[in-house]
C-alpha positions in Angstrom: 0.0 0.0 0.0 1.1 3.5 -0.7 -0.1 6.2 1.7 0.1 10.0 1.4 3.3 10.0 3.4 5.7 7.6 5.0 7.6 8.6 8.1 11.4 8.5 7.7 13.2 6.5 10.3 17.0 6.9 10.8 19.3 3.9 11.0 18.3 2.3 14.3 22.0 2.2 15.5 22.1 6.0 15.2 19.1 6.2 17.5 20.5 3.7 20.0 23.7 5.7 20.4 21.5 8.5 21.8 19.5 6.1 23.9 22.7 4.9 25.6 23.2 8.6 26.7 19.7 8.7 28.2 20.3 5.4 30.1 23.6 6.7 31.4 22.2 10.0 32.6 18.8 8.7 33.8 17.3 12.1 32.7 14.3 11.5 30.5 12.7 14.9 30.6 12.9 18.4 32.2 15.1 20.0 29.5 17.8 17.4 29.4 21.0 17.5 27.5 19.6 16.0 24.3 16.8 18.5 24.2 19.3 21.2 24.6 21.5 19.7 21.9 18.5 19.5 19.5 17.4 23.1 20.2 21.0 24.2 19.4 21.2 22.1 16.3 17.8 23.3 15.0 18.7 27.0 15.6 21.8 26.5 13.5 20.0 24.6 10.8 17.1 26.9 10.5 19.2 30.1 11.1 17.0 31.5 13.9 17.7 33.3 17.2 15.4 31.6 19.7 13.9 28.1 19.3 12.0 26.1 22.0 11.3 22.4 21.5 7.8 21.4 22.8 5.6 18.4 23.0 3.6 19.1 19.8 2.7 21.7 17.2 -0.7 22.4 18.8 0.8 23.3 22.2 3.2 25.5 20.3 0.2 27.5 18.9 -1.5 27.7 22.2 1.7 29.0 23.9 2.2 31.5 21.1 -1.3 32.9 21.6 -0.9 33.1 25.4 2.7 34.6 25.2 1.4 37.4 22.9 -1.6 37.9 25.1 -4.0 37.6 22.2 -7.6 38.0 23.2 -10.9 39.0 21.5 -10.7 38.4 17.8 -7.8 36.7 15.9 -7.8 36.8 12.1 -6.9 33.5 10.6 -7.2 31.3 7.5 -10.0 28.9 6.7 -7.5 26.7 4.7 -5.2 24.9 7.2 -5.2 22.0 9.5 -7.9 22.2 12.2 -5.3 22.9 15.0 -4.8 26.4 13.6 -8.4 27.3 14.4 -9.0 25.0 17.4 -6.0 26.6 19.2 -7.6 30.0 18.9 -10.9 28.8 20.3 -9.2 26.7 23.0 -7.4 29.8 24.3 -10.7 31.7 24.6 -10.3 33.9 21.5 -12.7 34.2 18.5 -11.4 33.1 15.1 -12.3 35.6 12.3 -11.7 34.1 8.9 -10.0 35.9 6.1 -10.4 34.1 2.8 -7.4 32.8 0.8 -5.8 33.8 -2.5 -6.7 31.0 -4.9 -3.3 31.3 -6.5 -1.1 31.2 -3.4 -3.6 29.2 -1.1 -2.5 31.5 1.8 -4.4 34.3 3.5 -5.3 37.0 1.0 -3.8 40.3 2.2 -6.3 42.3 0.1 -9.0 41.1 2.5 -7.3 41.5 5.9 -8.1 45.2 6.7 -11.8 44.8 6.0 -11.9 42.1 8.7 -10.2 44.2 11.4 -12.4 45.5 14.2 -11.7 47.2 17.5 -11.7 43.6 19.0 -8.9 42.3 16.8 -5.6 41.6 18.6 -3.7 39.4 16.2 -3.3 37.5 12.9 -2.6 33.8 12.8 -1.7 32.8 9.2 -0.5 29.5 7.8 2.4 28.9 5.3 0.2 26.3 3.6 2.2 23.3 2.2 5.3 25.4 3.0 4.3 28.1 0.5 5.1 31.5 2.2 2.4 33.9 3.1 2.8 37.4 1.8 4.8 38.2 4.8 5.8 41.8 4.0 2.3 42.9 3.3 1.0 41.2 6.4 3.8 42.8 8.5 2.8 46.3 7.1 -0.9 45.8 7.9 -0.1 44.4 11.4 2.2 47.4 12.2 -0.4 49.9 10.9 -3.1 48.4 13.2 -0.9 47.4 16.1 -1.5 43.7 15.8 0.6 40.7 16.7 1.4 38.1 14.0 1.8 34.3 14.5 2.7 32.0 11.6 1.7 28.4 11.7 4.8 27.1 9.9 4.0 23.4 10.5 4.7 22.7 6.8 7.6 25.1 6.3 10.6 23.4 8.0 13.7 24.7 6.3 12.0 27.0 3.9 13.8 30.2 3.1 12.2 33.3 1.6 14.4 36.0 0.1 17.4 34.3 1.4 16.3 34.3 5.1 14.6 31.7 7.2 10.8 31.9 6.8 10.7 31.4 10.6 12.1 34.9 11.2 8.9 36.6 10.0 6.1 37.5 12.4 6.3 37.8 16.2 6.3 34.0 16.6 6.4 31.1 14.2 5.3 27.6 15.3 6.5 24.2 13.9 5.2 20.7 14.0 7.5 17.7 14.3 4.8 15.1 14.1 5.9 11.8 12.5 4.3 12.7 9.2 6.4 15.8 8.7 9.6 16.2 6.6 11.6 16.5 9.9 10.1 14.9 12.9 10.7 13.8 16.4 7.9 11.2 16.5 5.7 13.8 18.3 6.9 17.3 18.9 6.9 20.9 17.8 8.7 24.2 18.4 8.3 27.9 18.8 10.6 30.4 17.1 11.0 34.1 17.8 13.6 36.9 17.3 12.3 38.8 20.3 14.3 38.4 23.6 11.4 39.3 25.9 9.1 36.9 24.1 11.7 34.2 24.3 11.9 34.6 28.1 8.1 34.4 28.3 7.9 31.3 26.1 10.6 29.6 28.1 8.8 29.8 31.5 5.3 29.3 30.0 6.3 25.9 28.6 7.6 24.8 32.0 4.7 25.6 34.3 5.9 29.1 34.8 9.0 28.0 36.9 11.8 30.3 37.9 14.0 27.7 39.5 12.5 25.0 41.8 10.6 27.2 44.2 9.7 30.4 42.4 7.6 31.3 39.4 7.8 33.9 36.7 4.1 33.6 35.9 1.4 31.4 34.5 2.6 28.3 32.6 1.7 24.9 31.2 3.5 21.7 30.6 4.8 22.0 27.0 8.1 20.1 27.6 9.3 17.3 25.4 11.5 14.3 26.3 15.0 13.1 25.7 13.6 10.2 23.8 11.9 12.5 21.3 15.0 14.7 21.1 17.1 11.6 20.3 14.9 10.9 17.3 15.3 14.4 16.1 19.0 14.4 16.5 19.2 11.1 14.5 17.0 12.5 11.7 18.3 16.0 11.3 21.6 15.1 9.5 19.5 13.3 6.8 17.2 16.3 6.1 19.2 17.7 3.1 19.2 14.4 1.4 15.5 13.9 2.2 14.7 17.2 0.6 16.7 16.4 -2.5 15.0 13.1 -2.9 11.5 14.6 -2.5 12.4 17.3 -5.0 13.3 14.7 -7.5 9.9 12.9 -6.9 8.0 16.2 -7.3 9.8 16.8 -10.6 8.7 13.4 -11.8 5.1 14.3 -10.9 5.5 17.5 -12.8 6.8 15.7 -15.9 3.9 13.2 -15.9 1.2 15.7 -15.3 2.3 18.5 -17.6 -0.4 19.4 -20.1 -3.2 17.7 -18.1 -6.1 19.4 -16.4 -4.7 18.4 -13.0 -2.9 21.4 -11.8 0.0 21.6 -9.3 0.0 25.0 -7.5 3.3 26.8 -7.9 5.4 27.9 -5.0 5.9 31.7 -4.9 9.1 33.1 -6.2 12.1 34.0 -4.1 11.6 30.8 -2.1 13.9 27.9 -1.3 11.2 25.2 -1.0 11.3 22.1 1.2 9.1 19.9 -1.0 7.0 18.8 1.9 3.8 18.2 0.0 2.6 17.6 -3.6 -0.9 19.1 -3.8 -2.9 19.0 -7.0 -6.1 20.7 -8.0 -8.9 19.0 -10.0 -11.5 20.7 -12.1 -14.3 19.7 -9.7 -15.0 17.8 -6.5 -16.6 15.0 -8.6 -13.4 14.5 -10.6 -11.4 14.5 -7.4 -13.6 11.8 -5.8 -13.4 9.7 -8.9 -9.6 9.9 -8.9 -9.5 8.9 -5.2 -11.7 5.8 -5.9 -9.5 4.9 -8.8 -6.3 5.2 -6.8 -7.8 3.3 -3.8 -8.5 0.3 -6.1 -4.7 0.0 -6.4 -4.2 0.5 -2.7 -2.9 4.0 -3.2 -4.2 6.5 -0.6 -3.8 10.2 -1.2 -5.4 12.7 1.2 -7.9 15.6 0.9 -5.6 17.9 2.7 -7.3 20.3 3.7 -11.0 19.4 3.8 -13.4 20.7 4.8 -12.8 24.5 4.9 -12.4 25.5 8.5 -15.2 28.1 8.4 -17.5 25.1 8.3 -16.4 23.6 11.6 -19.5 22.6 13.6 -18.5 24.5 16.8 -18.3 27.8 14.9 -20.9 30.1 13.4 -21.1 29.5 9.7 -19.5 32.0 7.4 -18.9 32.2 3.7 -15.3 31.8 2.4 -15.7 31.2 -1.4 -12.1 30.7 -2.4 -11.2 28.4 0.5 -14.4 26.4 0.0 -13.7 26.0 -3.7 -10.1 25.0 -3.2 -10.8 22.6 -0.3 -13.3 20.8 -2.5 -10.8 20.3 -5.3 -7.4 19.8 -3.7 -5.7 16.5 -3.1 -2.2 15.7 -1.8 -0.6 12.9 -3.7 1.8 10.4 -2.0 5.2 11.9 -1.3 8.0 10.4 0.7 11.7 10.0 0.2 11.5 6.3 -0.8 8.7 6.6 -3.3 10.0 5.0 -6.5 9.9 6.2 -10.1 7.5 3.3 -10.8 5.2 4.3 -8.0 5.0 7.9 -9.4 4.4 6.5 -12.9 1.6 4.3 -11.7 -0.1 7.0 -9.7 0.0 9.5 -12.6 -1.2 6.9 -15.2 -4.2 6.2 -13.0 -4.9 9.9 -12.6 -4.5 10.6 -16.3 -6.6 7.6 -17.4 -9.3 8.5 -14.9 -9.3 12.1 -16.0 -9.8 11.1 -19.6 -12.6 8.7 -18.8 -14.3 11.2 -16.4 -14.3 14.0 -19.0 
């Protein structure tokens, strides 16, 4: 069977080397030496000032919202994974959706100012599939209206925009290191910021608010991650450049097979060093997408409707109309992509898609 993704696992002996260190130290959590090593290595790799390794990407979003003291209304995208919206609601804020640009699939800056009210305190946008948001325009709007900016960068590990890390835009960027991601720690996530004061706040917030053993800086939560997860990250990180190169080659194969068809692969914006984390395609209609899924499933190939449904349709929110996001979410499909997908696999997937597209038309 071929799934939409396959988690990369490092050579087990590499992982065991780190496990021996854990067994020797008997420190499994509480910001141990491997967590500190991983944070240092990730800061170097991503070229960022402050990075905090936490238990998952959702906790990273929740801490970001709390650290920036967001309240009232938070502008966000309807085209993202549910955690982007649910974190806003969970932290007692109201998500206000801003529709996406159907070309970039990210929050449309042309629509942001019309959504701002006296209750708006921040913007939480997503670098969808690792495609950068229009970060300069969002920064200018945020500064004009005195808003904080969080980027959900769960898909954007290693992406650079205009020769700088995409993580360096906004007040805080959050990452997911879930097992399905390009770089993972089994379960995990991170917060990134360039602001020293914010970094201090994040540091104590993820550790119950502690200032030493018997004092507290302020309110906190348990966002820590373990030495065992850090060991996985340290084992995988050296392989990331090769993983990206292999995924790029697979994406190029998809491009070659699908060129000239009515199945469209959205283009990554210019000035971007991309990480090839996903291979989304757009069909002409929901009906043609569903037929394609059925055809692939018959061969035990399982792509994913990523993201569906549009988040403005979540049952715990008041319905709102987001025409672009609803249209795209109904027609987008992420094709299988992993470092060990073969040339034959890609050829089979594309032949099924193209044959089905011809018959469906």
